[in-house]
N, C-alpha and C positions, 0 to 999 in steps of 0.2 A: 569147808572153804567159804560154802557158800551163805552161812550161816555168819562167817564173823563179816562177811563184806556187807550185809544186811543191817548187820547191828552197827557197824562204824558207819555206812546212811544216815541210821535214824539218830544216831549219837550226833553227828554233823549237822542234820536239819535241825533237832531240838537245840542244840548250842547256837544257833546261826539267829533262829525263832527269840528262844527264850531269852537270851542273854544280851541283847541288845538295847533295853530298859525300855523304846518306845516300840510298841507296835500294834499291829491289830488287824485282825479279819475282816473285821466291819467295816474300815476305815476311820473308827475314834482312834486319836491319838494324843494318849494322857500320858505323863511321864510316869513311868513306874513308883516313882517316890509319893506321887500323889494319890492322899486315900479318901480325901473329904471334899466336900463342896459343900459351900454357903449361897444360898439365893436368898437376898433379901426381897422385902416387900416392894412390889412396885406401884406406887400411889397414882393418881389421875388427877395429874394437874391440867387437862385440857380445860377449853373453855364450858366445853359440854361434859357435866361427869356421869357418867351410867354407876349407878352405887356399885352394882353389883362386879365391875369388871375387872378392880384391882385385885379380888381375892381370887374369882375365878383364873385371870391369868398368872397370877403369884402360883397358886397352887398349880396348873398344868406345868409349868416352866421347869416347877421342884419334881414332879410325878416322872416326865421326859427324862429331865435326866438321872432319874432315880432308876428306871424302867431300860435305861440305854447305855450306862455305862456300871462299873465297879463299884463308882464312890458313893459313900457314908454319906448322910444328908446331914449336915449340923448348922444349928442355928448363927453362928459368928465363927471368923477366923478360920475358915476353910482352908484348905491348899490350893484350889481355887475358888474364885469369889466373884458372883454375879449380884451388880445392884443395878438400880433401872429405876426409870419413869413411864408410864403414861402420856406423853405430852401433846398427842393431839386425838381427838374423836370429832368426826364429822361425818354428813352426808354431804350428797352434792348432786343435781342431775348431771347425767351422762349423754341418755339420747335422744335427742328432741325430735317430738312429732312433727309432722307438718302444720300441725295449729298451734304450734310453737308451747305443747306440754312434754315433761317429761317420760319416755316410755319405761326407763330403766333409772334407777337411784344406785349409787354407790356409798356405801358406808368405809369409811377410811379409819386405820387407829395406826398412830404412831410412836413408837417406842425408844426412848432413849437408852443405851444400857453400857454399862462399864463392865468389862470383865478382867481379873487378874488373876494371872496363872505364875505363881509366888517362885516355882521351879523353872522357870523360862520365860523369862520378861519381854522376850521377843513376838511371844503370843497376847500377851495384852493390847486390850485394845477399848477405845470409847466410841460407838458408832448409832446413827439412827436408823430404825428398820422402820420400813412401811408397808402396809398390807390392806389390802381392802376386797371388797366381794359385793357385786351386783345383785339388786333385786329389784322386781318390778316396781313401777312407782302407783301402781292400782293395790299394792299391799302397803300395810300400816308397818313403820318401822319395829314397834312394840311388839308386833306379830312375829316377826322372823328374825330380831336380834338375837334371839338365842342361839338359832342356827348359824347366823352369819358372825357369830362369836365365836362358835366354836371352828369353824372356817378359818377365821384370821387370825385367831391365837395360833392354830396350829401352824400356820405360815410363817408366823412371828417366832416362834417356838423354835423351829427348822433352821430359820435364818440363824437365829441368836446359836443355836445347838455347833451348827452346821462353821461358824466362825470362830468357835470357841475350841469345838474339841475334832474335827475332822479333816485331816489333810488329804482333799483332792486337790 
């Protein structure tokens, strides 16, 4: 009798979580029918163009989705689709010292993103995401930009991912 009770509870739990179509223990909410994602190249159209940023950002975004979902990455026509553009890339002083010089500079990157979910159009969006990282003004941007790009890209990618497939 006890075995039967445990078996029925197990069947109930499996049915509850397995049959609802959209579920996740990690917070990711992707329709069960969705098997593929396509992520287009993000060109840099800002006034200040960093030559490697587009490719590095696009590759990092693709890698993040591949690592954090079960979706297959396809060139085009995915069940989910992300396209976008790097629309702004600039530095600005943020901490002015007493002698009117900057103690800190801020690198800011802005991306415009379009997300399409072909199984649930309520999840579709077009948004602009902005992230930044600060660095001491006595450092040359060229010397610190790789680390700054990595930090900013990760923050942007997490924002895009969360808005697209996380239901928090």
